[in-house]
N, C-alpha and C positions, 0 to 999 in steps of 0.2 A: 666641376664636382664641388659641391658645398659641404662643409663639415659642420656638424652640429656642435654647439659649445659643450665642453665637458660638463658632466653633472657635478655638482658640488659634493665633496667628500664628506662634509659634515652638515647636518641639518641645522637650521637656525635655532631650534630648541636646544640642541647640544651646545652650540656656541654660547647661548645665553646662560645655560646652566654652569658652564665652565667659567664664564665671566663672574657670575654670582659667587661661585665657590672661591675664585681668586680674590674677589672683593672682600669676602668674609675672612679669608686667610690674611690678607693685608691688614684688616681691622684688628685681628688678633696680634699681629706683629707690632702694630702701633702701640697697643696696650702693653705688650711685653717690653718694648723699648722704653716707654714712658715709666713703667713700674721699676724696671732695672735701674734707670737713671735716678729715680728718687732714692732707691736703696743705696746705690753707690755714693750718692751725694751725702746721704745720712751717715754711712759708714766712714767716708773720708773725713767729714767734719768731726766725727766722734774720735777717730784715731788721732787726728791733729790736736784736738783738745787734750787728750790724754798725754800725748807726747810733749805738748807745751807744759802741762802741769808737772810731768816727771822731770823735764829739763830744768824748770825753775826750782822745783822742790829739791832736786838733787844737786843744785849748785852748778849745773852745766849750761849756763845761759848761752854759751857760744853755739850750742846746737840749734838755737833759735834762728840762726842765719839760714837754715834749710826751710824755715816756715813759708816764706814767699814762694819757693819752688813747689812745695807741697800744695799750697793753695792754687797755684796756677795749674798744676796737673789735674786737680779735682775740677776746677772750673772749665778747663779745656775739654776734659772728657764729658762733662755735663753739656757743654755747647755742641760737641760732636753728636751726642745722643739726641739733643734737641733738633739738630739739622737732619739727622737720620729720620726721626719721627715726622718732621715736616715734609721731607721728600716722599716718605711713604704715604702721608696724607694727600699729597698732590697726585700721586699714582692712584690712590683709592678714588679721588675725585674724578679722575679721567675714566676709570672703570665704571663709576656710577653714571656718568654722562653717557658712556657708550651703552650701558645696560638700558638706561632710560630711552635712548634713541632706538635701540632694537626692539624693546618691548612696547614702547608708547605708554608706559605706566609711570606714575609718579614714584619717587624713591621709596616712600613708605609702603607701597603695595608689595614690592618684592623683598624689601628688607625685613619686613615683619614676618615673612613666611618662614616657619620653622622646619 
């Protein structure tokens, strides 16, 4: 007695639509991470500049010993966000390759579809 292979639960069209939706979602997340990194870096540098100005102007130069720590925190957070964005971009590239493999269309054909 031979058994027939089970029918696929999802159609190829559904899978491709889900992959495209995931790819667009990842693209939005990359934009969000990049933008938030720029904002945090700007805010961090601004706060540090104000703190240094107040410390020097107020005659409390000893507070400047915390400046390297503050700089390292801002830089480490910026590097973390950069690595997060790069990993999301790698995931997006994998999705794009899988979509191109399944559809047989170049990237611009499905990416420009609104």
